C-alpha positions, 0 to 999 in steps of 0.5 A, spaced: 514 726 183 508 727 178 502 731 181 495 728 179 491 733 175 484 735 177 481 730 173 485 724 175 483 726 182 476 724 181 478 717 180 479 713 186 481 707 183 488 708 181 492 702 179 486 698 177 487 694 170 480 695 168 479 700 162 477 707 164 470 709 162 468 715 159 464 721 162 458 718 158 459 711 162 460 715 168 453 719 167 449 712 166 452 709 172 450 714 176 443 715 174 442 707 174 445 707 181 441 713 184 435 710 180 436 703 183 436 706 190 429 710 189 426 703 186 428 700 193 425 705 197 418 705 192 418 697 193 418 698 200 411 702 199 409 696 195 409 691 200 402 689 202 399 693 197 400 690 190 404 684 188 406 686 181 408 693 183 413 690 188 416 685 183 417 690 178 420 695 182 424 690 186 427 687 179 428 694 177 432 696 183 437 690 182 438 691 175 439 698 175 443 697 182 448 692 179 449 695 172 450 702 175 455 699 180 459 695 175 460 702 171 462 706 177 467 701 179 471 702 173 476 708 173 474 715 170 477 717 164 481 723 165 481 725 158 473 726 158 472 732 162 471 737 156 465 742 157 461 739 151 462 732 152 460 733 160 454 737 158 452 732 153 453 726 158 448 730 163 443 730 158 444 723 157 443 721 164 436 725 164 434 721 158 436 714 161 432 715 168 426 717 163 427 711 159 428 707 166 421 710 168 418 708 162 419 701 163 417 701 170 410 704 168 409 699 162 411 693 166 407 695 172 401 696 168 400 703 170 400 706 163 399 701 157 402 705 151 409 707 150 408 714 148 404 715 154 409 712 159 415 716 156 411 722 156 409 721 164 417 719 165 419 726 162 414 730 166 417 727 172 424 727 170 423 735 168 420 736 174 414 738 171 407 737 174 404 736 167 402 729 168 397 724 165 393 722 171 387 727 173 387 722 179 394 719 181 390 715 187 389 710 182 396 708 182 399 703 187 403 706 193 410 704 190 408 707 183 406 713 187 413 714 190 417 712 184 413 717 180 415 722 185 422 720 186 423 721 178 422 728 180 427 728 185 432 725 181 431 730 176 432 735 181 438 732 183 441 732 176 439 739 175 443 742 181 449 737 180 449 741 173 448 748 176 454 747 180 459 742 177 458 743 169 456 750 167 462 753 171 466 749 165 463 755 161 466 760 166 459 761 168 460 759 175 459 766 179 452 767 176 450 760 176 452 757 182 449 763 186 450 770 183 456 774 182 459 774 189 466 776 190 471 771 189 472 770 196 465 769 197 464 764 191 470 760 194 467 760 201 460 758 198 462 752 194 469 749 192 471 750 185 473 743 184 466 740 180 466 733 183 467 736 190 462 741 189 457 736 187 458 731 193 457 737 198 450 740 194 448 732 194 449 731 201 445 738 202 439 736 198 438 729 201 439 732 208 433 737 206 429 732 203 429 728 210 428 734 214 422 736 209 419 729 209 419 729 217 416 735 218 410 733 213 409 727 217 409 731 223 404 736 220 399 731 219 401 727 212 401 719 212 408 716 211 406 715 204 404 722 202 410 725 206 415 721 202 412 723 196 411 730 197 418 731 200 421 728 193 416 733 189 417 739 193 425 739 194 425 738 187 420 743 185 416 738 181 409 738 184 407 731 183 402 730 188 398 723 191 391 726 190 387 730 185 386 736 189 394 737 190 395 740 197 388 742 197 386 735 199 389 736 206 386 743 208 392 744 213 395 750 215 401 746 218 402 742 212 402 749 207 407 752 212 412 747 211 411 747 204 412 754 203 418 754 207 421 748 203 419 751 196 422 758 198 428 754 200 428 750 193 427 756 189 434 759 192 441 758 190 445 752 193 450 757 194 446 760 199 444 753 202 451 752 203 453 758 206 447 757 211 450 749 212 456 753 214 453 757 219 455 764 215 448 767 215 451 774 215 454 772 208 447 770 206 443 776 208 448 780 203 446 776 197 442 781 193 439 776 188 436 773 194 433 779 197 430 781 191 427 774 190 424 774 197 421 781 197 418 780 191 414 774 193 412 777 199 409 784 195 406 779 190 402 775 195 400 782 198 398 785 191 394 779 189 391 778 196 388 785 195 386 784 188 382 778 190 379 780 197 372 781 196 369 780 203 367 773 201 373 769 205 376 771 211 383 775 211 387 770 213 384 765 208 385 770 202 392 771 204 394 764 205 391 762 198 395 768 195 402 767 199 402 759 197 400 760 190 405 765 189 411 761 192 408 755 188 408 759 182 415 763 183 419 756 185 415 753 179 413 747 183 406 747 181 403 745 188 395 747 188 391 749 194 386 754 189 385 754 182 389 761 180 387 761 173 380 763 175 382 769 179 382 777 177 386 778 171 391 782 174 393 777 179 393 771 173 398 776 169 402 777 175 403 770 177 405 768 169 410 773 170 413 770 176 413 763 173 417 766 167 422 769 171 422 763 176 427 762 182 434 764 183 440 762 179 443 755 181 437 753 184 432 747 183 427 752 180 426 753 173 425 759 169 429 765 167 432 766 174 432 773 177 440 774 176 438 774 169 432 779 169 436 784 174 442 784 170 438 785 163 434 791 167 441 794 169 443 793 162 437 797 159 438 802 164 445 803 162 444 803 155 439 809 156 444 813 160 449 812 155 444 815 150 444 821 155 451 821 156 455 818 150 462 818 153 460 815 160 463 809 162 458 805 165 458 797 168 452 792 169 451 791 176 447 787 181 448 789 188 455 791 189 457 786 184 459 787 177 457 783 171 462 782 165 460 783 158 461 776 157 456 774 162 451 780 159 452 777 152 450 770 155 444 773 158 442 776 151 443 769 148 439 765 153 433 770 152 433 769 145 433 761 146 427 762 151 423 767 146 425 762 140 423 756 143 417 759 147 414 762 140 416 756 136 412 751 141 406 755 142 405 756 134 406 748 133 401 747 139 396 752 136 397 749 129 394 742 132 388 746 134 389 749 141 387 756 143 392 761 143 391 762 151 392 754 152 398 754 147 402 760 151 400 758 158 402 750 156 409 752 153 410 757 159 409 752 164 413 747 160 419 751 159 419 753 166 417 746 169 411 748 173 405 744 170 398 745 167 396 751 162 390 755 163 384 756 158 380 762 156 375 761 162 381 760 167 380 752 167 386 748 168 388 744 162 392 738 163 396 733 159 390 728 159 386 733 155 392 734 150 393 730 143 399 725 142 402 730 137 401 736 142 404 731 148 410 730 143 411 737 142 411 738 150 416 733 151 423 736 148 420 743 151 420 740 158 426 736 158 430 743 155 427 747 160 429 742 166 437 741 163 437 749 162 437 751 155 445 752 153 446 745 155 440 742 151 442 746 145 450 744 146 447 736 147 443 737 141 448 740 137 453 735 139 448 730 136 447 733 130 455 733 129 455 726 130 450 724 125 453 729 120 460 726 121 457 719 121 454 720 114 460 723 111 464 717 113 459 713 110 459 717 104 467 716 103 467 709 104 462 708 099 
């Protein structure tokens, strides 16, 4: 009897005579199918609101759904599961959703220019709040829901990459919930990529429904609840109002969002443990402990810096806590313009934005596991200067990080610094002030949202020139799909072009 390989088990269409599709076709089919489902949801909100939006969204749902289902009905190629091809295909899926969204914006008339529509779509798929719309309320109800749905799709794609694709590179422990013990890692998520993706996707959908229901009960309209559930669970930050969450001025809504954002910024491995009722295992996670402790201490510190007697203690802490959680999880929801706060508070928030959430979460940023690991590495090297013959390892909590993982952390830091410095320099050359250039770049890489000028005012994408937006688009997309897969995909594209060029030269 022949044993089927893991790759072969991904296909449920054994015996089919149809030719298999590669990993790229599978990724495109999944992106199209999910986009079709979200377009159906969006179209429902256009009923009785805007006939043109309804027609465009309905036609888009049919086209995406039929095309996606056709691709997914074919058996999956067993020879395509290679790390480079798989990660490149995931990036292709993100780009495809962005192109679908671009067509939707143009067809509905929400945006007139192709480049503007593409920018807004990438801002959505990358779960960044760097939107073109100062007042989203000008859009139709269905388009508002679709706009938030693009962020939900981007978040789902990112979490699928974290648990299903990156483990191919040997980084499953760090990227799917931190360096846990082997038994705990198997307990948290299966080592089989497709099974892990199905599990976390189920959790992602259930959590979205719970958050949406809680927001509706807390006082939001159905439209606002659905849109904010999409943008919160994905740490996207798109709102249906110009004032973001400040529009509602509701403690209940803010509490729901704080809990939802903290959950979205936590590893999917932790969510899986909670799903299975293993609370004790979750409490032992060192990275999660640091993440929650820093959030609480940062909120207290910022409240202390800002407290001047002009507002109540409760209001001051409420603003501080919500802002810290929103920034730390790279969501971007606002109840206050923190750019004008005390310089110490603003600096701390920018540092939290750079770090982001935990490894294996929907949040952007460097992730706490990497920061903790690098801090431990620095401490080890200092100890080696005092005791050259000592043998020391890098640990996070009780778990040891391998030298290979430490090297990857160093490489990722170099990637971030290079990308950030390069993008900031280009923005400055286009005329942006140094503060605006740096904060916009940090927000784009961390997928949070707007930047700030020297006076603390918000800098939105609508204020930027088209060349500046063109600079930010690849930065946002790179920050969303993680740096390493983005560079792998870019390298694969360059290699493909090079091979094609050499082949043409030989023929000539």
